[in-house]
C-alpha positions as CSV (number, residue, x, y, z in Angstrom):
1,M,141.6,73.8,30.4
2,E,145.4,73.5,30.1
3,P,147.1,70.9,33.1
4,E,149.2,73.1,36.2
5,V,152.4,72.7,35.6
6,L,154.1,71.6,38.8
7,V,157.0,73.5,40.0
8,I,158.4,71.6,42.9
9,V,161.1,73.5,44.8
10,E,163.3,71.3,47.5
11,S,165.3,74.1,49.1
12,G,163.7,76.8,51.8
13,M,161.9,79.9,50.0
14,D,163.9,83.4,50.0
15,L,160.7,86.2,50.8
16,S,161.1,89.5,52.1
17,S,159.9,90.5,55.2
18,E,156.7,92.1,53.5
19,Q,155.7,89.0,51.3
20,M,156.4,87.1,54.7
21,A,154.6,90.2,56.9
22,E,151.3,89.0,53.9
23,L,151.4,86.1,55.0
24,R,151.6,85.8,58.6
25,E,148.2,88.2,57.8
26,L,146.7,85.4,55.9
27,V,147.6,83.4,58.8
28,G,145.9,85.0,61.6
29,S,142.7,86.5,59.6
30,R,140.0,85.9,60.2
31,D,138.0,86.8,56.9
32,V,140.2,84.1,55.2
33,P,139.1,81.1,54.9
34,A,140.7,78.5,56.7
35,V,142.1,76.3,53.4
36,V,143.1,79.2,52.0
37,A,145.3,80.2,55.9
38,L,146.9,76.5,56.1
39,R,148.0,77.2,52.3
40,A,149.9,80.4,54.0
41,R,150.9,78.7,56.9
42,I,153.0,76.5,54.6
43,V,154.6,79.0,52.6
44,L,155.6,80.0,56.0
45,W,157.4,77.0,56.9
46,S,159.0,76.9,54.2
47,A,160.1,80.2,54.3
48,E,161.9,79.3,57.8
49,G,163.5,76.8,56.4
50,R,161.6,74.1,57.9
51,R,162.0,70.2,55.2
52,R,159.1,69.3,52.8
53,K,158.6,66.2,54.8
54,E,157.9,68.2,58.2
55,I,155.8,70.7,56.5
56,A,154.1,68.0,55.7
57,E,153.8,66.3,58.8
58,F,153.1,69.5,60.6
59,A,150.3,70.8,58.0
60,D,148.9,66.9,57.7
61,V,149.1,66.8,54.1
62,A,151.0,65.2,51.3
63,P,154.4,65.9,50.0
64,L,152.8,66.7,46.8
65,T,150.8,69.8,48.3
66,V,153.0,71.3,50.0
67,D,155.0,71.3,46.4
68,R,151.6,72.4,45.0
69,C,151.5,75.7,47.5
70,K,154.9,76.8,47.5
71,S,154.4,76.5,43.7
72,R,151.7,78.5,43.2
73,Y,152.7,81.4,45.2
74,M,156.4,81.9,43.3
75,E,154.1,81.6,40.2
76,R,151.3,84.1,41.4
77,G,151.8,85.1,45.2
78,V,148.6,85.4,47.2
79,A,146.5,85.1,44.3
80,G,148.2,81.2,43.6
81,L,147.0,80.9,47.2
82,E,143.1,81.0,46.2
83,D,141.3,78.1,45.4
84,K,141.0,78.5,40.7
85,R,137.2,79.2,39.8
86,R,135.9,75.9,38.3
87,G,133.5,76.0,35.8
88,G,131.9,79.0,33.0
89,P,130.7,82.0,34.2
90,R,126.9,81.8,35.9
91,T,124.4,83.1,33.3
92,Q,122.2,85.8,33.6
93,V,118.6,85.5,34.0
94,P,117.2,88.2,30.5
95,P,115.6,91.3,32.5
96,R,112.5,90.4,30.8
97,V,112.0,87.0,33.2
98,R,112.5,88.9,36.0
99,A,109.6,91.6,35.4
100,R,107.8,88.4,34.6
101,V,108.5,87.3,37.9
102,I,107.6,89.6,39.8
103,A,104.2,90.8,37.6
104,L,103.3,86.4,38.2
105,T,103.5,86.7,41.3
106,R,101.3,90.2,41.8
107,M,98.7,87.6,40.8
108,S,96.3,85.2,41.6
109,P,97.7,82.1,40.0
110,P,95.7,80.9,37.3
111,A,91.9,80.0,38.1
112,D,92.3,76.2,35.8
113,S,95.5,75.8,38.3
114,G,93.8,74.9,41.9
115,L,96.5,76.8,43.6
116,S,95.5,79.4,46.4
117,H,99.0,81.0,46.3
118,W,102.2,81.4,44.6
119,S,105.3,79.0,45.9
120,T,108.5,79.3,44.9
121,R,108.4,75.6,43.3
122,T,105.1,75.9,41.9
123,L,106.2,79.5,40.5
124,A,108.9,77.7,39.0
125,G,107.0,74.9,37.7
126,H,103.9,77.3,35.8
127,L,106.8,79.3,34.1
128,K,108.4,75.6,32.8
129,R,105.0,74.7,31.6
130,R,103.1,77.5,30.9
131,E,105.8,80.0,29.0
132,G,108.6,77.8,28.9
133,I,110.7,80.4,31.3
134,S,113.2,77.6,32.7
135,V,114.2,79.1,36.4
136,S,115.2,77.7,40.0
137,W,113.2,78.2,42.6
138,H,115.8,79.6,44.6
139,Y,116.1,82.0,41.6
140,V,112.5,82.6,42.5
141,A,112.9,83.2,46.0
142,R,116.3,85.7,45.9
143,V,114.2,87.6,43.4
144,W,111.3,87.4,45.9
145,R,113.6,88.5,49.0
146,E,114.5,91.4,47.1
147,E,111.3,92.5,46.3
148,N,110.0,91.7,49.8
149,L,107.5,89.7,48.3
150,K,105.0,87.5,50.4
151,P,102.7,85.5,48.6
152,H,102.2,82.5,51.0
153,R,100.7,85.7,53.5
154,S,97.4,86.5,54.4
155,G,95.0,88.5,56.0
156,T,91.7,90.0,56.6
157,F,90.2,93.0,56.4
158,K,87.1,94.8,57.2
159,I,85.3,98.4,55.2
160,S,82.5,99.7,57.7
161,K,79.4,100.1,56.2
162,D,78.4,102.5,58.7
163,P,77.2,105.9,56.5
164,A,77.9,108.0,59.1
165,F,82.0,106.1,59.7
166,A,83.1,110.0,58.9
167,E,81.3,111.9,61.8
168,K,82.3,108.7,64.5
169,A,85.4,108.4,63.1
170,A,86.5,112.4,63.3
171,D,84.7,112.1,66.9
172,I,86.5,109.6,68.3
173,V,89.7,110.6,66.9
174,G,89.2,114.0,68.0
175,L,89.0,113.3,71.2
176,Y,92.2,110.8,71.1
177,L,94.2,114.2,69.9
178,S,92.9,117.2,70.8
179,P,90.2,116.1,74.9
180,P,87.9,119.0,76.0
181,G,90.1,120.6,78.8
182,G,89.3,119.4,82.2
183,A,87.5,116.3,80.8
184,V,88.5,112.9,81.2
185,V,88.7,110.1,78.4
186,L,87.8,106.4,79.1
187,S,87.6,103.4,76.2
188,V,85.2,100.4,77.3
189,D,85.3,96.9,75.7
190,E,84.8,93.6,77.3
191,K,86.7,90.9,75.5
192,T,84.3,87.6,75.9
193,Q,84.9,84.2,76.6
194,V,88.7,84.5,77.9
195,Q,90.1,80.2,78.1
196,A,90.9,79.7,80.8
197,L,93.5,76.3,79.0
198,N,95.7,74.4,80.3
199,R,98.1,71.8,78.5
200,T,97.4,68.0,79.4
201,Q,101.5,67.1,79.8
202,P,103.3,70.1,82.0
203,V,105.5,73.0,80.1
204,L,109.0,73.0,79.4
205,P,110.8,76.1,80.6
206,V,113.3,77.7,78.6
207,T,116.6,76.3,78.9
208,F,119.7,78.1,78.4
209,A,119.5,75.9,75.6
210,A,115.7,75.8,73.8
211,T,112.8,77.5,74.1
212,E,109.8,77.0,76.1
213,K,107.5,74.2,75.1
214,R,104.4,72.9,75.5
215,T,102.4,70.5,73.9
216,H,99.8,71.2,71.0
217,D,96.8,69.8,72.8
218,Y,94.9,71.4,76.1
219,V,91.9,70.8,78.6
220,R,89.7,73.6,78.5
221,H,88.4,74.6,82.7
222,G,85.9,77.3,81.3
223,T,86.2,80.7,80.0
224,T,86.2,84.1,81.8
225,N,84.5,87.6,80.9
226,L,86.7,90.6,80.9
227,F,85.7,94.1,81.0
228,A,88.0,96.9,81.0
229,V,88.5,100.9,80.7
230,L,91.2,102.8,79.3
231,N,91.8,106.1,80.2
232,V,93.0,107.6,77.2
233,T,94.9,110.3,78.9
234,T,97.0,108.3,81.4
235,G,96.7,104.5,80.2
236,E,96.0,103.8,83.3
237,V,93.3,100.2,83.2
238,L,90.7,98.9,85.2
239,G,89.6,95.0,84.8
240,E,87.2,93.1,86.2
241,C,86.5,89.3,85.3
242,K,82.2,88.1,85.0
243,P,81.1,85.3,84.3
244,N,79.0,86.6,81.8
245,R,78.3,89.1,79.5
246,N,75.4,91.3,80.1
247,G,73.8,94.6,79.5
248,A,73.1,94.2,83.6
249,N,76.7,93.4,84.3
250,F,78.3,96.4,82.0
251,L,76.8,98.6,84.1
252,A,77.7,98.3,87.2
253,F,81.5,98.3,85.9
254,L,80.3,101.4,84.0
255,K,79.6,102.5,86.9
256,K,82.9,101.9,89.2
257,A,84.8,103.2,86.1
258,V,83.3,106.9,85.8
259,K,84.1,106.4,89.7
260,P,86.9,108.4,90.7
261,H,85.9,111.1,88.2
262,A,83.5,112.0,89.4
263,G,83.2,115.9,89.2
264,K,83.8,116.4,85.8
265,E,83.3,115.7,82.5
266,I,83.4,112.4,80.9
267,H,83.4,111.1,77.3
268,V,83.2,107.2,76.7
269,V,84.4,105.5,74.1
270,L,83.2,101.8,72.9
271,D,81.4,99.5,70.5
272,N,77.9,99.1,69.2
273,L,77.1,96.2,71.7
274,S,74.1,95.8,72.5
275,T,75.1,95.4,76.3
276,H,75.6,99.2,75.6
277,T,72.5,100.6,74.6
278,T,70.2,98.4,77.4
279,P,67.6,100.6,78.9
280,D,68.8,100.1,81.7
281,V,72.2,101.8,80.6
282,K,70.0,104.8,78.6
283,T,67.8,105.4,81.6
284,W,71.5,105.8,83.9
285,L,72.8,108.1,81.5
286,A,69.6,110.0,81.3
287,K,70.1,110.8,85.1
288,N,73.9,111.5,84.6
289,P,74.7,113.9,82.2
290,H,78.5,114.1,82.7
291,V,79.2,111.3,81.2
292,H,78.5,111.2,77.1
293,F,79.1,107.9,75.1
294,H,80.0,108.5,71.2
295,F,79.7,104.6,69.7
296,T,83.2,103.6,66.6
297,P,80.8,103.3,63.4
298,V,80.2,99.4,62.6
299,G,82.5,97.7,62.4
300,S,85.3,99.5,63.5
301,S,86.6,98.6,67.0
302,W,89.3,99.4,66.0
303,L,89.0,102.7,67.0
304,N,88.6,102.1,70.8
305,Q,92.2,102.5,72.2
306,I,90.8,100.0,74.3
307,E,91.4,96.8,71.9
308,T,95.0,97.7,71.3
309,W,95.0,97.4,74.7
310,F,93.4,93.9,74.6
311,G,95.9,92.5,72.2
312,T,98.9,93.3,74.4
313,I,97.6,91.6,77.3
314,T,96.8,88.6,75.1
315,R,100.7,88.3,73.7
316,Q,102.1,89.1,77.1
317,S,100.0,86.9,78.9
318,I,96.9,85.0,78.1
319,R,98.2,83.3,75.2
320,R,100.8,81.4,76.2
321,G,99.8,80.7,79.7
322,T,98.1,78.2,81.8
323,F,95.6,78.0,83.2
324,S,94.1,75.0,85.9
325,S,91.4,76.8,86.4
326,V,89.3,80.4,85.4
327,N,90.5,81.3,88.8
328,V,93.9,81.1,88.8
329,L,93.0,82.5,85.1
330,V,91.4,85.9,86.4
331,K,94.2,85.7,88.7
332,Q,96.6,86.5,86.7
333,I,94.8,89.5,84.2
334,R,94.0,90.8,88.1
335,D,98.3,90.1,87.7
336,Y,98.9,91.6,85.1
337,I,96.7,95.2,85.1
338,N,98.3,95.5,88.4
339,S,102.4,95.1,87.4
340,W,100.3,97.4,84.1
341,N,99.6,100.2,86.1
342,E,102.7,100.5,88.4
343,N,104.0,102.0,84.9
344,A,101.5,103.1,82.5
345,K,101.8,104.8,79.8
346,P,98.9,106.1,77.3
347,F,99.4,104.8,73.9
348,T,100.3,107.4,71.3
349,W,97.1,108.3,68.8
350,T,98.5,110.3,65.6
351,A,96.8,109.5,62.7
352,T,94.3,111.8,62.0
353,A,90.7,111.9,60.8
354,D,91.7,112.6,57.0
355,E,94.3,110.7,57.2
356,I,91.8,107.6,58.1
357,L,89.5,108.5,55.5
358,A,91.4,108.9,53.2
359,K,93.1,105.4,53.5
360,V,89.6,104.2,54.0
361,R,88.8,105.4,50.0
362,L,91.7,103.9,48.8
363,V,91.2,101.2,49.9
364,Q,87.7,101.0,48.1
365,T,89.4,102.2,45.4
366,N,91.8,99.3,45.3
367,M,89.1,96.5,45.7
368,K,86.8,98.1,43.0
369,K,90.1,97.7,40.9
370,L,90.2,94.4,41.7
371,A,86.9,93.5,41.6
372,N,87.7,94.2,37.7
373,N,90.5,92.6,37.4
374,N,89.1,89.4,38.4
375,S,85.9,89.5,36.7
376,K,88.1,89.7,33.1
């Protein structure tokens, strides 16, 4: 690069009103770097007739810096106040390299690598060692962001093997989307072994400068079992905590759940727990023909709307709670249910039975493809 030629300007600068306005705009703008604004201020002071030494003191810079700012502005205008780019242009990564990064990210690491999943550094290292492609982990991270790839995350899945899955799913979804006229649809289940956990140190509450903090270790003071029923139409919840989960407690709770709806047809959605089909429960159903059970397919309790509510109470009340005893836990659950019912709203079910079955078939097809690919 050729050395910069410095033109020293001893006298004040003669600028037009347009140039002065442009410089003032730079000085007051929040969108320009501070160093550029300072250089514009130096030029303005010079145009106002201030001496070189005085400007250097005001700006807290060397006199030579004042001369350099004035010289650059005289040569190139506002562009001269900006920093020059150093070095050559950035090397562009070929499209085939980007495609290879995306392709590898969407596959499991080779078995001989010992890796369970890719990270940006392990993928960049693999490309360099195995394929002679040199890219930084920063580049891999950028590609992942742009393509919304998240190989560090994992999840779980389960596909029901119930031979009557289609019929049961259609039955339950039909109740949600088009309930029988005048009938009541109730979603029932138990949340078992809810733990009363207490931290070993007091919880530090939320402050203006920090989030809530708690110790990672805890003391368990016992458990309870939450029996709950959701009115699918109104969103209201009835809940009751019991020390044990058994057929007798379930039947007692079921009687309490259907009592407010006497004289109506009642459809109860529930899963396949053994406590739901005890001889006593079957005898009671025979004596109450207006109550109809609708069992979810095996391994598909997500079709039961009360499970959605269980997730809500867990996130909003139980998981971050601290409980010195089971009684404290039970009271908080009761308080939450009472608060929920003050402004109860039903869940909006939108998936049709056909959409659910189509998605299940798609997942099954993809599983077969993955299994075939991994076996090669």
